[in-house]
C-alpha positions as CSV (number, residue, x, y, z in Angstrom):
1,X,-38.3,-59.9,67.2
2,X,-36.9,-58.7,63.5
3,X,-40.6,-58.8,62.0
4,X,-41.2,-56.0,64.6
5,X,-38.1,-54.1,63.9
6,X,-39.5,-53.9,60.5
7,X,-42.6,-52.7,61.0
8,X,-41.5,-50.0,63.4
9,X,-39.0,-48.7,60.8
10,X,-41.5,-48.1,58.3
11,X,-44.0,-46.5,60.4
12,X,-41.3,-44.0,60.9
13,X,-41.1,-43.8,57.1
14,X,-45.2,-43.7,56.8
15,X,-45.1,-47.4,54.0
16,X,-42.3,-49.5,53.3
17,X,-43.1,-48.9,49.9
18,X,-41.1,-45.5,50.2
19,X,-38.1,-47.3,50.3
20,X,-36.2,-47.0,47.2
21,X,-35.6,-50.7,45.7
22,X,-31.8,-51.1,45.7
23,X,-29.8,-50.2,42.9
24,X,-28.4,-54.0,40.6
25,X,-24.8,-53.9,39.7
26,X,-24.7,-52.8,35.8
27,X,-27.1,-50.6,36.1
28,X,-26.8,-48.1,33.1
29,X,-28.1,-44.1,32.6
30,X,-26.5,-41.3,30.3
31,X,-27.2,-38.1,31.7
32,X,-26.8,-35.0,29.8
33,X,-25.4,-31.8,30.8
34,X,-26.1,-28.9,28.6
35,X,-24.2,-25.6,29.3
36,X,-25.4,-21.9,28.3
37,X,-21.9,-19.8,29.2
38,X,-21.1,-16.5,28.1
39,X,-24.9,-15.3,27.2
40,X,-23.6,-11.5,28.2
41,X,-27.9,-11.1,28.3
42,X,-28.4,-11.7,24.6
43,X,-31.8,-13.1,25.5
44,X,-33.2,-12.3,21.8
45,X,-31.6,-12.8,18.2
46,X,-31.2,-9.0,17.8
47,X,-28.4,-6.2,17.9
48,X,-29.3,-3.1,19.7
49,X,-26.3,-1.0,18.0
50,X,-27.6,-1.4,14.5
51,X,-31.4,-2.2,15.5
52,X,-32.1,-5.2,13.8
53,X,-32.5,-8.9,13.8
54,X,-29.5,-10.8,14.1
55,X,-30.4,-15.1,14.0
56,X,-26.7,-16.0,14.7
57,X,-27.1,-14.9,18.7
58,X,-29.6,-15.3,21.4
59,X,-30.6,-17.1,23.8
60,X,-34.2,-17.6,22.1
61,X,-32.5,-19.6,19.4
62,X,-30.0,-21.4,22.0
63,X,-33.4,-22.4,23.2
64,X,-34.9,-24.2,20.7
65,X,-31.3,-26.7,21.1
66,X,-32.3,-26.8,24.4
67,X,-35.7,-28.6,23.9
68,X,-34.3,-30.6,21.0
69,X,-31.7,-31.9,23.5
70,X,-34.1,-32.9,26.0
71,X,-36.4,-34.7,24.2
72,X,-33.2,-36.9,22.2
73,X,-32.0,-37.4,26.2
74,X,-34.0,-38.9,28.7
75,X,-32.2,-37.0,31.4
76,X,-30.7,-33.7,30.8
77,X,-29.1,-30.8,33.3
78,X,-29.5,-27.5,32.2
79,X,-26.4,-25.4,33.9
80,X,-25.4,-21.6,33.0
81,X,-21.6,-20.6,33.1
82,X,-21.4,-16.9,34.1
83,X,-21.1,-13.6,32.0
84,X,-25.1,-13.2,32.0
85,X,-26.6,-10.2,33.2
86,X,-24.2,-7.8,31.2
87,X,-23.1,-7.3,27.5
88,X,-26.3,-5.8,25.7
89,X,-27.6,-2.2,25.8
90,X,-31.1,-4.3,27.4
91,X,-28.3,-4.9,29.9
92,X,-27.2,-1.5,30.8
93,X,-30.9,-0.2,30.4
94,X,-31.5,-2.7,33.2
95,X,-28.8,-1.7,35.3
96,X,-28.3,2.4,34.8
97,X,-31.1,3.5,32.9
98,X,-34.0,2.2,34.1
99,X,-33.0,-0.5,36.9
100,X,-35.2,-2.7,37.7
101,X,-36.6,-3.1,41.5
102,X,-36.6,-5.9,43.7
103,X,-39.8,-7.0,42.9
104,X,-38.9,-7.0,38.9
105,X,-36.9,-10.2,37.5
106,X,-34.0,-9.3,34.8
107,X,-34.7,-10.2,31.3
108,X,-32.0,-13.0,31.0
109,X,-33.2,-14.6,34.1
110,X,-36.8,-14.5,33.1
111,X,-35.5,-16.2,29.9
112,X,-33.9,-18.8,31.8
113,X,-36.4,-19.0,34.7
114,X,-38.5,-20.4,31.9
115,X,-36.7,-22.3,30.3
116,X,-35.7,-24.4,33.9
117,X,-32.4,-23.7,34.5
118,X,-31.3,-26.0,36.8
119,X,-27.7,-24.2,38.6
120,X,-25.6,-21.7,37.2
121,X,-22.3,-19.8,38.4
122,X,-20.5,-16.5,38.0
123,X,-18.7,-14.3,35.9
124,X,-16.4,-11.7,35.8
125,X,-19.2,-9.0,33.9
126,X,-21.5,-10.4,36.2
127,X,-19.6,-8.1,38.8
128,X,-19.9,-4.9,36.4
129,X,-22.6,-3.4,37.8
130,X,-21.0,-3.9,41.7
131,X,-22.3,-6.0,44.4
132,X,-25.9,-4.8,45.2
133,X,-27.2,-5.1,41.9
134,X,-25.3,-8.9,41.5
135,X,-26.9,-9.7,44.9
136,X,-30.4,-8.2,44.0
137,X,-31.1,-9.7,40.4
138,X,-29.7,-13.1,41.7
139,X,-32.2,-13.2,44.8
140,X,-29.0,-13.5,46.9
141,X,-28.4,-12.1,50.5
142,X,-24.8,-10.5,50.5
143,X,-22.8,-10.2,54.3
144,X,-20.4,-7.9,52.7
145,X,-18.7,-4.8,53.8
146,X,-20.4,-1.7,52.6
147,X,-23.8,-3.7,50.9
148,X,-26.8,-3.4,52.3
149,X,-28.1,-7.7,53.2
150,X,-31.6,-7.8,52.0
151,X,-34.2,-8.6,54.5
152,X,-35.5,-11.2,51.8
153,X,-34.0,-12.0,48.6
154,X,-35.1,-10.1,45.6
155,X,-37.1,-11.7,42.6
156,X,-34.2,-13.2,40.3
157,X,-32.6,-16.4,39.5
158,X,-34.8,-19.2,40.2
159,X,-32.1,-21.6,40.4
160,X,-29.1,-22.2,42.5
161,X,-26.2,-20.0,41.8
162,X,-22.7,-21.7,43.0
163,X,-19.0,-19.5,43.5
164,X,-16.4,-21.3,45.9
165,X,-13.4,-18.9,45.2
166,X,-14.6,-15.8,46.2
167,X,-15.5,-14.8,50.0
168,X,-16.6,-11.8,52.0
169,X,-13.9,-10.3,53.6
170,X,-15.9,-8.9,56.4
171,X,-17.1,-12.6,57.7
172,X,-14.9,-14.9,55.8
173,X,-17.4,-16.9,54.1
174,X,-18.4,-17.8,50.7
175,X,-20.1,-14.5,48.8
176,X,-22.5,-17.5,47.4
177,X,-23.0,-21.1,48.2
178,X,-19.4,-22.9,47.3
179,X,-21.5,-25.6,46.3
180,X,-24.9,-27.4,45.9
181,X,-25.7,-31.3,45.7
182,X,-28.9,-31.2,43.0
183,X,-31.2,-34.9,43.7
184,X,-31.7,-35.7,40.2
185,X,-34.5,-38.2,39.2
186,X,-32.7,-40.4,36.4
187,X,-33.9,-43.1,34.4
188,X,-31.7,-45.7,34.1
189,X,-31.4,-49.5,32.4
190,X,-30.6,-52.1,34.7
191,X,-28.2,-55.7,33.1
192,X,-31.3,-56.9,31.7
193,X,-32.2,-53.4,29.8
194,X,-35.5,-52.7,31.7
195,X,-35.9,-48.9,32.6
196,X,-36.1,-48.1,36.3
197,X,-36.1,-45.1,37.5
198,X,-33.2,-43.6,40.4
199,X,-31.7,-40.5,42.3
200,X,-28.3,-39.4,40.9
201,X,-27.0,-36.6,43.5
202,X,-24.7,-34.1,41.7
203,X,-22.5,-31.8,42.9
204,X,-21.9,-28.5,41.3
205,X,-19.3,-26.0,42.4
206,X,-18.4,-22.3,40.9
207,X,-15.8,-21.1,40.1
208,X,-15.0,-17.0,38.4
209,X,-11.6,-16.0,37.4
210,X,-9.6,-14.3,40.0
211,X,-8.7,-11.4,37.7
212,X,-11.9,-10.0,39.0
213,X,-10.3,-8.4,41.6
214,X,-8.3,-5.8,39.1
215,X,-11.1,-5.4,36.2
216,X,-13.5,-4.6,39.4
217,X,-11.4,-3.1,41.4
218,X,-13.9,-0.2,42.5
219,X,-16.8,-2.8,43.5
220,X,-14.3,-5.3,44.9
221,X,-11.5,-4.1,46.5
222,X,-12.1,-4.6,50.6
223,X,-15.1,-6.6,50.2
224,X,-14.2,-9.6,49.1
225,X,-11.2,-11.8,48.2
226,X,-10.8,-14.5,45.5
227,X,-9.4,-17.6,45.9
228,X,-6.9,-19.6,43.3
229,X,-9.3,-22.5,41.5
230,X,-7.2,-25.4,42.6
231,X,-7.1,-24.1,46.1
232,X,-10.8,-24.0,46.6
233,X,-11.6,-27.0,44.8
234,X,-9.0,-29.1,47.1
235,X,-11.0,-27.4,49.9
236,X,-15.0,-28.1,48.7
237,X,-14.4,-31.2,46.8
238,X,-13.8,-33.1,49.3
239,X,-16.8,-32.0,51.3
240,X,-19.2,-32.3,47.8
241,X,-18.2,-36.5,47.8
242,X,-18.4,-36.4,51.8
243,X,-21.5,-35.4,51.8
244,X,-22.8,-38.3,49.1
245,X,-22.5,-36.1,45.7
246,X,-22.0,-38.8,42.9
247,X,-21.1,-36.8,40.5
248,X,-19.3,-33.4,40.7
249,X,-19.2,-31.0,37.9
250,X,-17.2,-28.1,38.0
251,X,-18.5,-24.8,36.4
252,X,-15.7,-22.8,35.8
253,X,-15.8,-18.7,34.1
254,X,-12.6,-19.6,32.4
255,X,-10.4,-20.8,29.7
256,X,-6.5,-22.6,29.0
257,X,-3.6,-21.6,30.3
258,X,-0.3,-23.7,30.2
259,X,1.8,-20.7,31.9
260,X,3.3,-21.4,35.8
261,X,0.1,-22.0,38.1
262,X,-0.5,-19.1,40.8
263,X,-3.7,-18.5,42.6
264,X,-4.6,-15.5,40.7
265,X,-4.2,-16.5,37.2
266,X,-7.0,-15.6,34.9
267,X,-7.7,-18.9,33.1
268,X,-6.9,-21.7,35.2
269,X,-9.1,-24.9,34.0
270,X,-5.9,-26.9,32.8
271,X,-5.1,-27.2,36.2
272,X,-8.4,-27.3,37.5
273,X,-8.8,-30.7,35.9
274,X,-6.0,-32.0,37.7
275,X,-7.8,-31.8,40.8
276,X,-8.9,-35.5,41.9
277,X,-12.9,-36.2,42.0
278,X,-14.1,-33.4,39.6
279,X,-15.9,-35.2,36.8
280,X,-17.0,-33.0,34.4
281,X,-16.2,-29.6,33.4
282,X,-18.1,-26.4,32.3
283,X,-15.5,-23.5,31.0
284,X,-16.0,-19.9,29.7
285,X,-14.9,-16.6,29.8
286,X,-12.6,-16.9,26.7
287,X,-15.5,-17.1,24.4
288,X,-13.4,-20.4,22.5
289,X,-15.7,-23.3,21.7
290,X,-14.0,-26.3,22.7
291,X,-14.2,-29.3,22.0
292,X,-12.8,-27.9,18.2
293,X,-10.3,-30.8,16.4
294,X,-9.6,-27.8,14.0
295,X,-8.8,-25.0,16.1
296,X,-5.4,-23.3,16.1
297,X,-5.5,-21.8,19.9
298,X,-2.2,-22.8,21.8
299,X,-4.0,-23.6,24.6
300,X,-5.7,-26.3,23.2
301,X,-2.9,-28.3,22.2
302,X,-1.4,-28.0,26.0
303,X,-0.6,-31.6,27.2
304,X,-3.5,-33.5,28.4
305,X,-6.0,-31.3,26.2
306,X,-7.8,-33.8,23.8
307,X,-9.3,-31.3,21.2
308,X,-11.2,-33.4,19.1
309,X,-12.6,-35.7,22.4
310,X,-12.9,-33.0,24.5
311,X,-10.8,-33.8,27.2
312,X,-8.7,-32.0,30.0
313,X,-6.4,-34.6,31.8
314,X,-9.1,-37.2,30.7
315,X,-12.0,-35.1,32.5
316,X,-15.1,-34.4,30.3
317,X,-14.5,-30.4,29.3
318,X,-16.6,-28.0,27.0
319,X,-17.3,-24.2,26.1
320,X,-20.2,-23.4,24.0
321,X,-18.6,-20.2,22.7
322,X,-20.9,-16.6,24.0
323,X,-24.0,-15.3,23.2
324,X,-26.2,-18.3,22.8
325,X,-24.4,-19.3,19.8
326,X,-23.8,-22.9,21.0
327,X,-25.2,-25.1,23.3
328,X,-22.3,-27.2,25.4
329,X,-23.8,-31.0,25.4
330,X,-21.5,-33.4,27.5
331,X,-23.3,-37.3,27.0
332,X,-21.9,-38.1,30.7
333,X,-22.6,-42.4,30.6
334,X,-23.1,-43.7,34.0
335,X,-22.5,-47.2,35.5
336,X,-23.3,-48.4,38.6
337,X,-21.3,-50.5,40.6
338,X,-20.4,-51.9,44.5
339,X,-23.3,-48.8,45.7
340,X,-22.0,-46.2,43.4
341,X,-22.2,-44.6,39.8
342,X,-18.9,-44.1,37.9
343,X,-18.4,-41.9,35.3
344,X,-17.3,-44.0,31.9
345,X,-15.3,-41.4,30.3
346,X,-14.4,-43.6,27.2
347,X,-17.9,-43.6,26.2
348,X,-18.5,-39.8,27.5
349,X,-19.5,-37.7,24.0
350,X,-18.5,-34.3,24.4
351,X,-20.0,-31.6,21.8
352,X,-20.9,-28.1,20.7
353,X,-23.9,-27.8,19.1
354,X,-24.6,-24.3,17.1
355,X,-27.8,-22.2,16.8
356,X,-25.8,-21.7,12.6
357,X,-26.2,-25.2,11.1
358,X,-23.4,-26.3,8.6
359,X,-25.9,-25.1,5.7
360,X,-25.7,-21.7,7.1
361,X,-29.5,-21.9,8.3
362,X,-30.4,-20.6,12.0
363,X,-32.9,-22.9,14.1
364,X,-35.6,-21.4,14.8
365,X,-36.4,-19.1,17.8
366,X,-37.6,-20.2,20.6
367,X,-41.4,-18.9,20.5
368,X,-42.2,-18.3,24.1
369,X,-39.3,-16.2,24.9
370,X,-40.1,-12.6,23.4
371,X,-43.4,-12.1,24.8
372,X,-41.8,-12.5,28.4
373,X,-39.5,-9.7,27.5
374,X,-41.3,-7.7,25.4
375,X,-41.9,-4.7,27.3
376,X,-37.9,-4.5,28.3
377,X,-37.2,-5.1,24.9
378,X,-39.2,-2.3,23.5
379,X,-38.3,-0.1,26.1
380,X,-34.7,-0.6,25.3
381,X,-34.7,0.3,21.7
382,X,-36.5,3.4,22.2
383,X,-34.3,4.8,24.6
384,X,-31.1,4.2,22.5
385,X,-32.6,6.4,19.7
386,X,-32.3,9.2,21.7
387,X,-30.0,11.3,19.1
388,X,-26.5,13.2,20.6
389,X,-25.2,14.1,17.2
390,X,-24.3,13.8,13.2
391,X,-21.2,12.4,11.4
392,X,-20.3,13.0,8.3
393,X,-18.5,9.7,7.9
394,X,-19.0,6.0,8.4
395,X,-17.5,4.8,11.7
396,X,-16.4,0.9,11.2
397,X,-13.7,-1.5,12.7
398,X,-14.0,-3.4,9.7
399,X,-10.4,-2.7,8.7
400,X,-9.4,-1.2,12.2
401,X,-6.5,-4.2,12.2
402,X,-4.6,-2.4,9.6
403,X,-4.8,1.3,10.4
404,X,-8.7,2.9,10.3
405,X,-9.4,4.8,13.2
406,X,-12.6,5.7,12.0
407,X,-14.0,4.1,15.0
408,X,-11.7,4.8,17.5
409,X,-10.1,8.2,17.0
410,X,-13.3,10.0,18.3
411,X,-13.0,7.3,21.5
412,X,-9.5,8.7,22.1
413,X,-10.5,12.2,22.0
414,X,-13.1,12.1,24.2
415,X,-10.7,10.4,26.8
416,X,-8.1,12.6,26.2
417,X,-10.0,15.6,26.4
418,X,-11.7,14.4,29.7
419,X,-8.2,13.8,31.3
420,X,-6.8,16.6,30.4
421,X,-9.7,19.0,31.8
422,X,-9.7,17.2,35.1
423,X,-5.5,17.2,35.5
424,X,-6.0,20.9,35.2
425,X,-8.6,21.3,37.1
426,X,-7.3,19.2,40.1
427,X,-4.1,17.6,39.4
428,X,-1.2,20.5,39.2
429,X,1.8,18.7,39.7
430,X,1.2,16.2,36.1
431,X,-0.3,19.3,33.7
432,X,2.6,19.8,32.5
433,X,2.6,16.1,31.2
434,X,1.3,15.6,27.8
435,X,-1.8,13.5,28.2
436,X,-2.8,10.5,25.5
437,X,-5.1,8.0,24.8
438,X,-5.8,4.7,24.1
439,X,-8.6,2.9,22.4
440,X,-9.3,-0.6,20.6
441,X,-11.3,-2.1,18.7
442,X,-13.8,-3.8,20.7
443,X,-15.9,-5.2,17.8
444,X,-13.5,-7.0,15.0
445,X,-15.2,-9.9,14.1
446,X,-14.5,-12.7,16.5
447,X,-17.8,-13.5,16.9
448,X,-18.4,-13.6,13.3
449,X,-19.2,-11.7,10.3
450,X,-21.1,-9.3,11.4
451,X,-19.0,-8.7,14.8
452,X,-18.1,-5.6,13.7
453,X,-19.0,-1.6,14.7
454,X,-20.3,0.3,12.0
455,X,-22.1,3.3,12.6
456,X,-23.3,4.7,9.5
457,X,-23.1,8.5,8.6
458,X,-25.8,10.8,9.4
459,X,-27.4,11.3,13.1
460,X,-25.7,9.5,15.8
461,X,-27.8,8.1,18.4
462,X,-26.9,6.4,21.8
463,X,-26.7,2.8,20.1
464,X,-24.6,4.2,18.2
465,X,-22.0,5.2,21.2
466,X,-22.5,1.7,22.6
467,X,-21.3,0.3,19.3
468,X,-18.6,2.6,19.7
469,X,-17.7,1.5,23.2
470,X,-19.1,-1.6,24.3
471,X,-18.3,-1.9,28.1
472,X,-19.2,-0.4,31.2
473,X,-15.9,0.4,31.4
474,X,-14.6,3.7,33.4
475,X,-11.9,5.9,32.6
476,X,-8.7,5.7,34.6
477,X,-5.6,8.1,34.1
478,X,-2.4,5.7,34.4
479,X,1.3,7.7,34.1
480,X,3.9,6.0,32.3
481,X,7.6,6.6,30.8
482,X,8.2,5.8,27.1
483,X,9.6,2.5,27.8
484,X,6.4,1.6,29.3
485,X,4.6,3.4,26.5
486,X,6.8,1.3,24.3
487,X,6.0,-1.4,26.0
488,X,2.2,-1.0,26.2
489,X,2.5,-1.0,22.4
490,X,4.6,-4.0,22.1
491,X,1.6,-6.0,24.0
492,X,-1.1,-4.4,21.6
493,X,1.0,-5.3,18.3
494,X,0.9,-9.3,19.6
495,X,-2.1,-8.9,17.3
496,X,-0.4,-9.7,14.6
497,X,1.1,-12.8,13.6
498,X,5.2,-12.8,12.9
499,X,5.2,-12.6,9.1
500,X,7.8,-14.2,6.8
501,X,9.0,-12.2,4.0
502,X,10.1,-15.3,2.1
503,X,6.9,-17.3,2.5
504,X,5.2,-17.5,-0.9
505,X,2.1,-19.0,0.3
506,X,-0.8,-16.9,2.1
507,X,0.0,-15.5,5.3
508,X,-2.7,-14.8,8.0
509,X,-2.1,-11.2,9.7
510,X,-4.0,-10.9,12.7
511,X,-3.4,-14.3,15.3
512,X,-6.7,-15.3,16.0
513,X,-5.9,-15.5,19.8
514,X,-4.8,-12.1,20.7
515,X,-8.6,-10.7,21.2
516,X,-9.2,-7.0,18.8
517,X,-10.3,-5.5,22.2
518,X,-6.6,-5.7,23.7
519,X,-5.4,-3.9,20.6
520,X,-4.8,-0.5,22.3
521,X,-3.9,2.4,19.8
522,X,-3.0,5.9,19.9
523,X,-4.6,8.2,17.3
524,X,-3.0,11.7,18.5
525,X,-1.8,13.8,15.8
526,X,1.6,14.1,17.8
527,X,2.7,10.7,18.0
528,X,4.0,8.0,15.6
529,X,5.1,4.7,15.2
530,X,5.4,1.6,13.1
531,X,4.6,-2.0,13.9
532,X,7.6,-4.3,12.1
533,X,6.1,-7.4,12.0
534,X,8.7,-9.2,10.3
535,X,9.8,-9.5,14.2
536,X,8.9,-11.6,17.1
537,X,6.5,-10.2,19.5
538,X,8.4,-7.7,21.9
539,X,10.0,-6.2,19.1
540,X,8.3,-4.9,16.5
541,X,7.7,-0.8,17.9
542,X,10.4,1.0,15.7
543,X,10.7,5.2,15.4
544,X,8.1,6.1,18.3
545,X,8.4,9.8,18.3
546,X,6.2,12.7,20.0
547,X,6.4,16.1,17.9
548,X,8.8,14.7,15.9
549,X,11.7,13.8,18.7
550,X,12.6,9.8,19.7
551,X,10.4,9.0,22.8
552,X,13.3,8.9,25.3
553,X,12.7,6.3,28.1
554,X,12.2,8.0,31.1
555,X,10.1,10.2,29.4
556,X,6.6,10.7,30.7
557,X,3.4,10.7,29.6
558,X,-0.5,10.7,30.8
559,X,-3.0,8.0,29.2
560,X,-6.1,7.9,29.1
561,X,-7.8,4.1,29.4
562,X,-10.5,2.4,30.9
563,X,-10.1,0.6,34.7
564,X,-9.9,-3.1,32.4
565,X,-7.0,-1.9,31.3
566,X,-5.2,0.5,34.5
567,X,-5.8,-2.4,36.1
568,X,-4.0,-6.0,34.8
569,X,-6.4,-6.7,32.3
570,X,-5.3,-8.2,28.9
571,X,-1.4,-8.4,30.8
572,X,0.1,-5.2,30.0
573,X,3.7,-4.7,31.0
574,X,3.2,-2.6,34.0
575,X,0.0,-1.5,33.9
576,X,-1.3,-3.4,37.7
577,X,-2.7,-0.5,39.1
578,X,0.5,0.8,40.5
579,X,0.2,3.6,37.5
580,X,-3.1,5.2,37.8
581,X,-3.6,9.0,39.2
582,X,-7.0,9.0,38.8
583,X,-9.8,6.9,38.7
584,X,-13.1,8.7,37.2
585,X,-16.6,7.9,38.6
586,X,-17.7,8.3,34.4
587,X,-17.8,5.4,32.3
588,X,-15.9,5.4,29.1
589,X,-19.3,5.7,27.4
590,X,-20.9,8.5,29.3
591,X,-17.8,10.3,28.4
592,X,-17.9,10.0,25.4
593,X,-22.1,10.7,24.8
594,X,-20.7,14.1,26.6
595,X,-18.4,14.5,24.1
596,X,-19.8,13.9,20.9
597,X,-23.1,15.9,22.1
598,X,-20.9,18.8,22.5
599,X,-19.2,18.5,19.5
600,X,-22.5,18.0,18.2
601,X,-21.0,17.8,14.1
602,X,-18.5,14.9,13.6
603,X,-15.8,15.0,10.5
604,X,-13.9,12.7,9.2
605,X,-11.0,15.4,8.8
606,X,-11.3,16.2,12.8
607,X,-12.9,13.6,14.1
608,X,-11.7,10.1,11.9
609,X,-8.2,9.9,10.5
610,X,-5.2,10.7,12.8
611,X,-3.3,7.3,12.4
612,X,-0.5,7.1,14.6
613,X,0.9,4.2,13.5
614,X,2.2,2.2,10.5
615,X,3.1,-0.6,9.4
616,X,6.7,-0.8,8.3
617,X,7.5,-1.6,5.0
618,X,8.3,-5.1,4.7
619,X,8.4,-7.2,1.0
620,X,7.2,-10.4,0.6
621,X,6.7,-13.1,-1.7
622,X,3.4,-14.0,-0.9
623,X,0.3,-12.5,0.2
624,X,-0.9,-11.3,3.8
625,X,-4.1,-11.7,4.3
626,X,-6.7,-10.2,6.5
627,X,-10.4,-11.8,7.2
628,X,-13.1,-8.8,7.3
629,X,-16.8,-8.8,6.3
630,X,-17.4,-9.1,2.6
631,X,-18.2,-6.0,0.2
632,X,-16.3,-3.4,2.3
633,X,-13.6,-2.5,0.3
634,X,-14.9,0.8,-0.6
635,X,-14.9,1.5,3.6
636,X,-11.0,1.1,2.8
637,X,-10.9,3.4,0.4
638,X,-12.7,6.0,2.2
639,X,-10.2,5.7,5.1
640,X,-7.0,6.1,2.8
641,X,-5.9,2.7,2.9
642,X,-5.6,1.7,-0.4
643,X,-2.9,-0.7,-0.3
644,X,-5.8,-3.5,0.8
645,X,-7.3,-5.7,-2.1
646,X,-10.1,-8.4,-2.3
647,X,-8.7,-12.1,-3.0
648,X,-12.0,-14.1,-2.4
649,X,-16.0,-12.6,-1.7
650,X,-16.3,-16.0,1.0
651,X,-13.7,-18.0,2.2
652,X,-16.3,-20.8,3.7
653,X,-17.4,-19.4,6.8
654,X,-18.3,-15.5,5.7
655,X,-15.7,-13.8,5.8
656,X,-13.6,-12.0,2.9
657,X,-10.5,-12.7,2.3
658,X,-8.1,-9.2,1.3
659,X,-4.9,-9.3,0.9
660,X,-2.9,-6.5,2.7
661,X,0.6,-5.3,0.5
662,X,3.1,-4.5,3.4
663,X,5.6,-2.7,0.7
664,X,4.1,0.4,0.7
665,X,2.7,1.4,4.2
666,X,2.3,5.3,3.5
667,X,-0.8,4.6,2.6
668,X,-2.0,1.6,4.8
């Protein structure tokens, strides 16, 4: 009777040989989980703003690291952590200038598909072009109010995109599949060291920062909602396990923050790692490299964080920087016991691999990538060369941290002009209020010594406008009182470290944990203020005045800014959307372009020298140090910054060290 039953079972399965033999206890394997994150559409090693190659970035070089890892490890799993489709002139060209059709695949996805990416999630900037575009280019179908569902998915990512904490308000269901279980064929070794084949069920689950609801309010409000990472994980991770996942990998587009948990917090990874059932974490968004034993980032010193081994509360964790500069690698060691795979955390190794080695030589580009996107690349270059005006001075951000406004004032002028004209025509109740504008040095060296805005004197083209205004934001107008304006500037002044005047050893001027794009500055001829670096954050803004009169707490101003800042981006006090009086349909960059086209000829006197702020005088016993690109001291002089001098040409990481003399701020 038993023989007949076995024969019947075999007939249902076509052949008994299709039944995999049970794995013996003690079987071992290594799965190398490979992470890319924050690629920001950097397909090639090319800077469209400078119209030149840049071999320190680009997925075509990350691809070389990926192929090397696949040659090294028998088992690999390549995953992407979002902020994939936005961030370069190429991305803007394919989304805004010559939008890809349903039959076309985005350049970045062409490259990722060719490399065999096996899963991914969604970053905040992937929402920047709207839900219709995101639906199209990811090959998805959204059931969301105001978005037309695709009858058939368009060309896009040829890998599952998962996202657990963003849901349609219309249906209550997740916008993307919250998770997916991948059947991964792996090579393992039995207890005797003999190789064997097995199937590992890998669960992947995605999370994006809930802050998207503010930053992309114009696209998302009334259409989707976000859940906190901890809540979404507590719901879906047990489902993954119940459906048979052997291991669970969280693809989380966010970084670390130890402040008290809230479901809308921007960077919730420290809490996510404490949810039971997660075997590995892939992080992103904050553009940091983790593990990094030498990092001074306060978040990397939180309890439960091992910044040398790469773990959060014991969970193997990696973050691979940005722009394809690094590849994250988690060498996950697995052991099979009692019918299930277990992760051996003690033997798991976490690392990042850089495309530029310690010898400062980049790996070669993967030759298969460039031909895939040649047409899009050339079309983008042709587009960004379109002329819009001229300038008689060089506009750069090498010394924006010490007061050079050459690349900032023109942005503020364009924004203030736009808001003033709109208010005069459409909002007469605000017509008597002064109109100010804030902008920031969007490129300030965080990604390396080439990461600065630099527009040469002479003709200005569209690529230069994109260099001056990096992001596809839209202009927002907000109404603040004097106290709110001062609080805004206090938050921006957190860019700087507190300086101890009695210290004789060198002190770094800039806090690298505070992004340059949050250094909002005014460049209005009627506004003056000082930043006192001897004081702690929150008490630094001194002598804030308008037209020579101290600004009162209840005095009102209109301020032109962008949607990111006006709706909470950067954590500026009071800027939560409630102060907004105008939301423009126009992008800040387009407003800048139109202003330059109207002005035609820019001069330093009119467009690049109106400094509203200075450092308060401070005599220090030791040097105050700024890191910036080497060989740029003449630009400081052109901007009138005579208190800057060069200390060292190379700090070992490609930056020069400049000394900042705070005792004579009048000519800083």
